[in-house]
DSSP file (Angstrom, degrees, kcal/mol; ACC not computed):
  #  RESIDUE AA STRUCTURE BP1 BP2  ACC     N-H-->O    O-->H-N    N-H-->O    O-->H-N    TCO  KAPPA ALPHA  PHI   PSI    X-CA   Y-CA   Z-CA
    1    1 A M     >        0   0    0      0, 0.0     4,-1.7     0, 0.0     5,-0.1   0.000 360.0 360.0 360.0 143.6  -15.4  -10.8    6.2
    2    2 A K  H  >  +     0   0    0      2,-0.2     4,-2.5     1,-0.2     5,-0.2   0.920 360.0  50.9 -65.1 -45.4  -13.5   -9.8    9.3
    3    3 A A  H  > S+     0   0    0      1,-0.2     4,-1.6     2,-0.2    -1,-0.2   0.862 110.6  49.4 -64.7 -37.2  -10.8   -7.9    7.4
    4    4 A A  H  >>S+     0   0    0      2,-0.2     5,-2.4     1,-0.2     4,-1.0   0.911 110.8  48.7 -61.8 -46.2  -13.4   -6.0    5.4
    5    5 A D  H  <5S+     0   0    0     -4,-1.7     3,-0.3     1,-0.2    -2,-0.2   0.896 109.3  53.7 -64.1 -45.5  -15.2   -5.0    8.5
    6    6 A L  H  <5S+     0   0    0     -4,-2.5    -1,-0.2     1,-0.3    -2,-0.2   0.835 112.2  44.6 -53.9 -37.7  -12.0   -3.9   10.2
    7    7 A L  H  <5S-     0   0    0     -4,-1.6    -1,-0.3    -5,-0.2    -2,-0.2   0.618 110.6-121.6 -89.2 -11.9  -11.2   -1.7    7.4
    8    8 A G  T  <5 +     0   0    0     -4,-1.0     2,-0.3    -3,-0.3    -3,-0.2   0.861  69.5 130.3  79.2  31.8  -14.8   -0.3    7.0
    9    9 A L      < -     0   0    0     -5,-2.4    -1,-0.3    -6,-0.1    -2,-0.1  -0.897  58.0-122.1-116.3 145.4  -15.0   -1.5    3.5
   10   10 A D     >  -     0   0    0     -2,-0.3     4,-1.8    -3,-0.1     5,-0.1  -0.357  38.7 -97.2 -78.8 171.4  -17.9   -3.4    1.9
   11   11 A Q  H  > S+     0   0    0      1,-0.2     4,-3.1     2,-0.2     5,-0.2   0.904 118.6  51.3 -59.9 -52.8  -17.2   -6.8    0.4
   12   12 A P  H  > S+     0   0    0      0, 0.0     4,-1.8     0, 0.0    -1,-0.2   0.869 112.6  46.6 -57.1 -37.0  -16.8   -5.7   -3.3
   13   13 A K  H  > S+     0   0    0      2,-0.2     4,-2.0     1,-0.2    -2,-0.2   0.893 112.7  49.4 -72.5 -35.4  -14.4   -3.0   -2.5
   14   14 A F  H  X S+     0   0    0     -4,-1.8     4,-2.2     2,-0.2    -1,-0.2   0.908 109.5  51.7 -61.9 -47.6  -12.4   -5.3   -0.3
   15   15 A S  H  X S+     0   0    0     -4,-3.1     4,-1.4     1,-0.2    -2,-0.2   0.892 107.6  52.4 -56.0 -42.1  -12.3   -7.9   -3.0
   16   16 A K  H ><>S+     0   0    0     -4,-1.8     5,-2.7    -5,-0.2     3,-0.6   0.938 109.7  49.9 -62.8 -46.1  -11.0   -5.3   -5.6
   17   17 A L  H ><5S+     0   0    0     -4,-2.0     3,-2.4     1,-0.2    -2,-0.2   0.932 106.9  54.3 -55.5 -46.7   -8.2   -4.4   -3.1
   18   18 A L  H 3<5S+     0   0    0     -4,-2.2    -1,-0.2     1,-0.3    -2,-0.2   0.785 106.8  52.8 -60.7 -30.7   -7.2   -8.0   -2.7
   19   19 A R  T <<5S-     0   0    0     -4,-1.4    -1,-0.3    -3,-0.6    -2,-0.2   0.305 123.8-105.3 -90.5   8.0   -6.9   -8.2   -6.5
   20   20 A G  T < 5S+     0   0    0     -3,-2.4     2,-1.1     1,-0.2    -3,-0.2   0.693  74.4 143.3  85.9  16.4   -4.6   -5.3   -6.5
   21   21 A R      < +     0   0    0     -5,-2.7    -1,-0.2    -6,-0.2    -2,-0.1  -0.758  10.9 158.3 -97.0  93.5   -7.3   -2.8   -7.9
   22   22 A T    >   +     0   0    0     -2,-1.1     3,-1.7    -3,-0.1     2,-0.2   0.176  17.7 137.9-106.9  17.4   -6.3    0.4   -5.9
   23   23 A E  T 3  S+     0   0    0      1,-0.3     3,-0.1     3,-0.0    -2,-0.0  -0.504  70.5  27.0 -68.3 136.5   -7.9    3.0   -8.3
   24   24 A G  T 3  S+     0   0    0      1,-0.3     2,-0.4    -2,-0.2    -1,-0.3   0.444  98.6 106.3  87.1   9.9   -9.7    5.6   -6.2
   25   25 A Y    <   -     0   0    0     -3,-1.7    -1,-0.3     4,-0.0     2,-0.2  -0.951  62.6-137.7-117.4 141.4   -7.6    5.3   -3.3
   26   26 A T     >  -     0   0    0     -2,-0.4     4,-2.3     1,-0.1     5,-0.2  -0.534  27.3-113.8 -85.6 154.0   -4.9    7.7   -2.2
   27   27 A I  H  > S+     0   0    0      1,-0.2     4,-3.1     2,-0.2     5,-0.2   0.935 118.3  54.8 -57.2 -44.7   -1.6    6.5   -1.0
   28   28 A D  H  > S+     0   0    0      1,-0.2     4,-2.4     2,-0.2    -1,-0.2   0.936 108.2  47.8 -52.4 -50.9   -2.5    7.9    2.5
   29   29 A R  H  > S+     0   0    0      1,-0.2     4,-2.3     2,-0.2    -1,-0.2   0.894 110.9  50.8 -65.3 -39.6   -5.6    6.0    2.6
   30   30 A L  H  X S+     0   0    0     -4,-2.3     4,-2.4     1,-0.2    -1,-0.2   0.955 110.8  50.7 -58.3 -49.3   -3.7    2.7    1.5
   31   31 A F  H  X S+     0   0    0     -4,-3.1     4,-2.5     1,-0.2    -2,-0.2   0.880 108.9  49.6 -59.5 -37.1   -1.2    3.3    4.2
   32   32 A K  H  X S+     0   0    0     -4,-2.4     4,-2.1     2,-0.2    -1,-0.2   0.821 108.4  53.8 -73.2 -27.3   -4.0    3.7    6.8
   33   33 A L  H  X S+     0   0    0     -4,-2.3     4,-1.0    -3,-0.2    -2,-0.2   0.923 110.3  47.8 -63.9 -44.2   -5.7    0.5    5.7
   34   34 A L  H ><>S+     0   0    0     -4,-2.4     5,-2.4     1,-0.2     3,-1.0   0.944 109.7  51.5 -55.1 -49.5   -2.3   -1.2    6.2
   35   35 A N  H ><5S+     0   0    0     -4,-2.5     3,-2.2     1,-0.3    -1,-0.2   0.922 105.7  56.6 -57.3 -39.9   -1.9    0.3    9.6
   36   36 A A  H 3<5S+     0   0    0     -4,-2.1    -1,-0.3     1,-0.3    -2,-0.2   0.788 104.9  52.8 -64.0 -20.5   -5.5   -0.9   10.5
   37   37 A L  T <<5S-     0   0    0     -4,-1.0    -1,-0.3    -3,-1.0    -2,-0.2   0.266 128.6 -99.3 -96.3  11.8   -4.3   -4.4    9.7
   38   38 A G  T < 5S+     0   0    0     -3,-2.2     2,-0.4     1,-0.3    -3,-0.2   0.585  77.5 140.1  88.7   7.8   -1.4   -4.1   11.9
   39   39 A Q      < -     0   0    0     -5,-2.4     2,-0.5    -6,-0.2    -1,-0.3  -0.661  45.6-139.0 -87.7 136.6    1.2   -3.3    9.3
   40   40 A R        -     0   0    0     -2,-0.4     2,-0.5    -5,-0.0    -5,-0.0  -0.818  14.8-153.5 -91.9 132.5    3.9   -0.8    9.6
   41   41 A V        +     0   0    0     -2,-0.5     2,-0.4   -10,-0.1   -10,-0.0  -0.899  16.7 175.6-112.6 123.8    4.6    1.3    6.6
   42   42 A E        -     0   0    0     -2,-0.5     2,-0.5     2,-0.0    -2,-0.0  -0.992  15.4-161.7-131.9 145.5    8.0    2.8    6.1
   43   43 A I        -     0   0    0     -2,-0.4     2,-0.5    16,-0.0    16,-0.0  -0.987  10.6-169.1-124.7 124.9    9.4    4.8    3.1
   44   44 A N        -     0   0    0     -2,-0.5     2,-0.5     2,-0.0    -2,-0.0  -0.930   2.9-165.5-116.0 125.2   13.2    4.9    2.8
   45   45 A I        +     0   0    0     -2,-0.5    -2,-0.0     2,-0.0     0, 0.0  -0.957  14.9 169.9-117.5 127.8   14.8    7.4    0.4
   46   46 A V        -     0   0    0     -2,-0.5    -2,-0.0     0, 0.0     2,-0.0  -0.981  35.5-106.3-137.5 145.7   18.4    6.8   -0.4
   47   47 A P        -     0   0    0      0, 0.0     2,-0.1     0, 0.0     3,-0.1  -0.308  33.9-119.7 -69.6 150.1   20.7    8.4   -3.0
   48   48 A N        -     0   0    0      1,-0.1     2,-0.1     4,-0.1     7,-0.0  -0.470  40.8 -89.3 -79.0 164.3   21.8    6.3   -6.1
   49   49 A A    >   -     0   0    0     -2,-0.1     3,-1.0     1,-0.1    -1,-0.1  -0.345  42.7-111.2 -62.5 152.4   25.5    5.7   -6.7
   50   50 A K  T 3  S+     0   0    0      1,-0.2    -1,-0.1    -3,-0.1    -2,-0.1   0.802 116.9  43.9 -65.3 -30.1   26.9    8.4   -8.7
   51   51 A N  T 3  S+     0   0    0      2,-0.0     2,-0.6     0, 0.0    -1,-0.2   0.451  88.9 104.2 -95.3   3.5   27.5    6.2  -11.8
   52   52 A E    <   +     0   0    0     -3,-1.0    -4,-0.1     1,-0.2     0, 0.0  -0.731  39.4 174.7 -86.5 120.8   24.1    4.5  -11.5
   53   53 A K        +     0   0    0     -2,-0.6    -1,-0.2     2,-0.1     2,-0.1   0.612  51.1  98.7-100.4 -18.1   21.7    5.8  -14.2
   54   54 A L        -     0   0    0      1,-0.0     2,-0.3     2,-0.0    -2,-0.0  -0.419  59.9-151.7 -69.8 148.1   18.8    3.2  -13.3
   55   55 A R        -     0   0    0     -2,-0.1     2,-0.3    -7,-0.0    -2,-0.1  -0.892  18.0-178.9-115.8 152.4   16.0    4.2  -11.2
   56   56 A A        -     0   0    0     -2,-0.3     2,-0.5     2,-0.0    -2,-0.0  -0.997  27.6-148.5-151.4 146.2   14.1    1.8   -9.0
   57   57 A I        -     0   0    0     -2,-0.3     2,-0.6     2,-0.0    -2,-0.0  -0.978  24.6-165.4-116.5 120.2   11.3    1.4   -6.6
   58   58 A V        -     0   0    0     -2,-0.5     2,-0.5     2,-0.0    -2,-0.0  -0.888   9.3-175.4-110.8 125.1   11.9   -1.2   -4.1
   59   59 A V              0   0    0     -2,-0.6   -16,-0.0     1,-0.1    -2,-0.0  -0.948 360.0 360.0-113.8 124.6    9.3   -2.7   -1.9
   60   60 A T              0   0    0     -2,-0.5    -1,-0.1     0, 0.0    -2,-0.0   0.386 360.0 360.0-123.7 360.0   10.3   -5.2    0.8
């Protein structure tokens, strides 16, 4: 598979990633894999409103 070759992964590891199995990968490595696929990774940190007690992780 072209994507697996581009990422330097064998087919079983690539298939696991496609199924969301990210055990054994650091965040840094996952970001580098996304960059290799032409994706830009951004992390935005913004304060919660003072009265907001909920915490959230938003991925867009």
